[in-house]
Structures are given as structure tokens and as C-alpha cells.
N, C-alpha and C positions, 0 to 999 in steps of 0.2 A: 504494500500500500504506500502511496505517496506520503512523504513526511510533511509536506506543506499544503495548506489550503489555497494559498495565493503565491504565485511566483511572478515577479516583474523583473524584466531584464532590459536595460538600456532604453527605458521608456522616455520618449520625447513627445511633447506636444507644442506646436507653434501655431498660434492663432493668426490668421491673415491680417494684413494691415487694414485699418479702418479709417477712412478720411485722411487726415494728415498724420495719423498716428502710425508708427512703425509696427512691424509684426511683433506680437507678444509671445515670448518664450515662457510657457507655463511649467513645463517639466523638462529637465536637462539631463537625459540619460539616466533616469532613476532606476536603481536596483533595489528590490525589496522582497523579502520572504516573510510570509505569515504562517506559522506552524498550525497544523490541525489541532483543534480542541482548545485553542488559546482564547482568552479575552485580551485583545490586542489594541493598544492605544495608538492612534495616529494623530500626532500633535504638530502644531506649527502656527506661526503668526498669520494674521489675515493676509491673503494673497500669496501664501506659501506654495499653493498648488494642490492642496488637499481635495478640494471639490472637483478639480479637473481629474485627479486620479480616481476618485470615486465614480465619476461619470463615465470614465473609460472602462472601469471594471464592470459597471452596470450596462455597458453597451450603448450609452446615450451620447458619447462623444467619440469620434474616430481619432485614434492616435496618429501621430505623424510617423513615428517609427518605434521599433522595439518589439518586445514579446511579452504576452500576458497569458498565464495559465491559471485557471480557476478549477480547483478540485481535480487537477490532472488533465483538464481539457484545454487545449490551445485555442485561444480566442479566434484566431484566423482560420484554423482548420475545422474546429468544432464550435461554431458560434452559438448554435442553439443549446448545446449541452452546457457550455460555459455560462451562458446567461441564465439557464435554469438552475444552476448550482448556487446562485447568489440572490439574496433579497436585500433591498435597500429601503430604509426608512429615511426619506429625505428631510431636510431642514424646513423646506417651504411647505406650507399647508395647501398643496395642490389636489383638491378633492372636487368631484362633481357634486354641486350643491343639491341636485335633484335625485340623487341616489341615497337610499337608506343604507346603513352599514351592511346589513345582510346582502342586499342587492350588489353593493360595491364589491364585496368579497366574492360573490358568485361570478360577477363579470371578470374580476381579476383572475380567478381560477380558470375561467374559460379561455382567457387570453394566453395563459401558460399551458393550455391543453390538459388540465387536470380532469380526469374522468369524474362524473358526478358521484360515482360510488366511492371515490377516494377523497372527496372534499370533506374538510373538517370545519365548515363555516361556524356552526354553533359552538364547537369546542374552542375555536380561536376567539370568538366574541366573548366567551366566558373568561378566557385567559387574560384578555385586556380589559375586562370589566365593562363590556358594552352590551351585555345580554339584555338589559332593560331598555336600551336605546336601539335595539337591532332593527326596528322598523321606523325609526324617526329619520326625517330628512337630514342629510349632513349639514345643510345650511342652518338648521336649528340647534346643532351641537355646539357646546362651548369649545374654546380653544384647546383645553385639555382633552376633551373627548375626541376632538379631531386628531390630535396627536396619537391617541390610542388607536384610532382607525388607521392611521398611517402605518403603525406597527403591525396591525392585523393584516393589512394588505401585503406587507412585505413577507408574511409567513404563509400565505395561502398555497404556495407551490412546494412546500417542504424543502426550503433551501438548506444546503450544507453550511453556507456562510451568510451571516446577517451583518449588514453594515448599518450602523446607527450614526447619522450625521447630525451632530449637535442636538441630541434627542431631548435634553432637559432645558433648552434655552427658553426662558420665560415661563416655565411651568411651576405649578405649586408643589408643596412638599409631598402631598399625598400621591400625586402622579409620579413624582421622582422616585419615591419609595416603591410604588407598584412596578415601575419600569425596571428598577434594579433587581427586584425580586424575580421578575420574569426572565431577565437576562441571565441571572445565575441559574435558574431552573433550566432554561434552554441550553446553556453551556454544559450543565451537568448531564444533559441528555445527548451530548455530543456535538452540538452546534458550535462552530467557530464564530466568534463575535469580533467585529472591528468597530471601534468607538472613536469618533472624533468629538472633541469637546474643548471649550475654553475654560471649563471649571476643572482646573488641574487637580484639585483635591479629590474630585470624582475619579479621574484617571488613576490617581495614586491608590485609591481605595479599591478600584474594580479590576485593574489590568494586571496581567502576568508579565507581559512584555510590551515595550513601547518603542515607537519610532518617531523621531522628530525630523520634519522636513522644513526647509526654508529656501525661498527663492528657487523652488523646483528641484532642490538637491537634498539627498539624505545626509543629515549631519550627525545623526546618532541612531543606533538601534541596538537594544540590549534588554536583558531582563530588568525589571524595575529596580530590584535591589542593587544590581550592578551599576545602574545609572546613578542611583543615590550615593553610592560609594565614590563616584567620580569627584564629588566636591570634597576638597581637602579641608575646607573651613568648617569649624564647629564652634558652638557657643556654650559657655558655661554660665549658669545663673547662680550667683552666690548671694545668699541672704545673711548679712552680718547681724550680730546681736547688739547693735547699737549704731550710733552715727559714726561714720568714718570719714577721713579725708580722702577725697578722690585723688588728689595730687600725690598723697603718700602711697596709696595703693598702686597708682600708675608707675611711680618710681620703683616699686618693688617687683614689677612684672618683668619677665624675660623680654628680650628683643623680639619684635614682630607680633606682640600680643596687643590687641585693641581692648579698650575699656570704655564702657558707657555706664554712667550712674543714672539709674532709673528713678522716676518720681516716687515709687513706693519704697525707696531706700535700698533696693537690691542692686547688684552689680552684674552687668552683662559683659562677660569677658570672651572675646573671640580670639581663636588661635588656629594654627595649622596642626592638624592631627599628625602629620608625618614628621613635624619638626619639634613639636612641644607636647609634653605629657601633662596630664591633669596634676600629677604630683608637683611638676615644676611650677604650676600656678598656685596651688594651695599652700605649699610649704612656705613661700615667701610671705603669704598673708598671715600664716600662723606665727612666723618668726617676727613679723611686724606688730604682733599683738592684736590682730583683728579677730574678734570672736565670730565664729561661723555657726549660724543656726541651721542652715539648710543649703544643699547643693543640688542643682538639677542641670541636666544637659538638654540642649535643643539640637535635634538631628536635622540635617538638610532636608528640605521638602522637594517634591518634584517641581514645584514652581521655581525654587532656587536653581535647579539644574536647567530648567527651560530658559530662564533669564541668562544664566551663565553662557549657554550655548548659542543663544540667538542675539543677544544684545550687541555684541561686537560686529554682527553682520548687517545691522540695520542701516549703517552709513556706508558700508562697503558696496561698490558697484557690483551688480550681478554679471556673471560671465555667461555669454551667449553660447559658448562651447560648441 
């Protein structure tokens, strides 16, 4: 069996010139693998190329060059099989306002050639919490209910891969919790999930592996834990047992250690894990007579990694390669 759900090799997409604007290079020879069974985060700033990649995977945008395989099917040689292997929950609320949810799912299943005997319309409606609205016009559904319907439509043809494009943008807490419960359930049943989101705490909580793209190029791809370990900077929060002189503490710190005195009286001490030990920070404090009530560490977050990897590229010119 293939080890990867998605394989992308040398993927390029160049949009034709429009008016006085030059051609736009959206993807620049992108290579990417998504393992089967993963909850995979696809992250990047606005304009990084995420939507173009998703639309190519879904068969909605024609690539300029490169190779795409979905569940082992080459997109050029087996377009129907590759497209049937993937379901996409888009970010935009593109629904027919005159179809009820049950009708919309039946039509979608028909478009994918799902025989009536194999359709799971009522099961999917129950999964996304739309059984009570199954026969209501889509135009009468709330924004959250419409997002549920988008997820249901993406599931009608039993895809092996489910792409969620900014699924929780602007939704309430109840819908967000329902969505993540369903995602975990579908993944436990063997479905590969690809998630794009601007809520990096969600990606950190949900994803096993993460890829970060910027300006159409892959700049990082690894397991989440390995990405978090890339940041060498760490913060130690020290709560002293009384008022202390920030200048005196700063003078006692080793070279390369940063100090911030917080309004609550605690000290935020940032340091390089590879060059400075916790003992090298605490011992000078104790030697200086600083009473310590509590010590806590703050680990790097996925947001820290994201900023570290992309911030330096924002002002750099893109390569058309």
C-alpha cells in the first residue's frame, strides 16, 4: 500500500497576466508529501499559495507543470479516481440557496456517481448535526449551519482524504467543538485530514505533522514536535518572594540572557537552550539573595515557529525560479 495520501512533485502554477499586471507565480516547484492517516496542517501567510494548491488537488485549477498523486492515483493519468479520492470543505459559503440539505447531498452524491444504495445522506446529516434542518432551504440556514452543510457535502462520496480550508473562520464555539470532534472521529476511522487555518493554536492542538509554505515554496515540513524543537529560545518565569531590583538581577545573569520585569512582580527570563542551562540562571539569583517562590517554563508555540520562519521572508523579493 502507498505510504502517502498526497504526493506533489515540482508543482508550479503561473496565472496569466491580467491588464497591466505581470503573470503571477503562485507555486514555485512545490514538493510535498502527506502521509496516510495523518491530520496534516498546511500553514502559510495570506497569498502563500495554499488555496491554489488546494484547488489543484480538488481539480478546480489546472497546474502549469509538475505531478500530483492522490491516494496513489496520478492526477493526469487517472483524473476521475484522483478526484474521487478527495473531498474539500471550502472556505467560501458557496451553496445553492434553493436546495435543502438532504437534496444538496443527494445531488452531490449523484455528481460523484455514488449509487443510491451506497449513499449515507441521513447518516452524514446526523454526523454534522443537521438532521433537524434536513428539509429546510439552505438560504434559511445560519452561517454555522451552512458550514456544517459544506462539511457534509465534502463527505458524500466517501473520500480517503478530506481537506478543511479555514473551517472555523468566524464560527462559534459550539460549531468549532463539533467540527473537531468529527474530524478526530473521521481520522480514527482512517481518513486523512488536511487542515488549513490561521488559528495556529488549533493546528498545534489537532495536527500530527505540519507544512509551512510561503511565496509558493515549502519552507518547513516536519512532525509538530520537531518543528517546536527548532526554536532554541525558551522563557523562564521566576516569581520572587518579594520586591527585587531588576538592575541587580540583570547584572547577575549570564551573557545572552534577556530579562523582563512583569507588572505582577514576576521575572520573564529568556535564554538559549543550547547555550544556557536553567541552573546557570537560578544559581546567580540565589547567590544574589533573591528569594524564589515559584519557577515555570514557557515552551515555544507553533505561532513562534511560524513567525520565526516567515517573518524574514516578508520583505525579501520572491524568486520566479
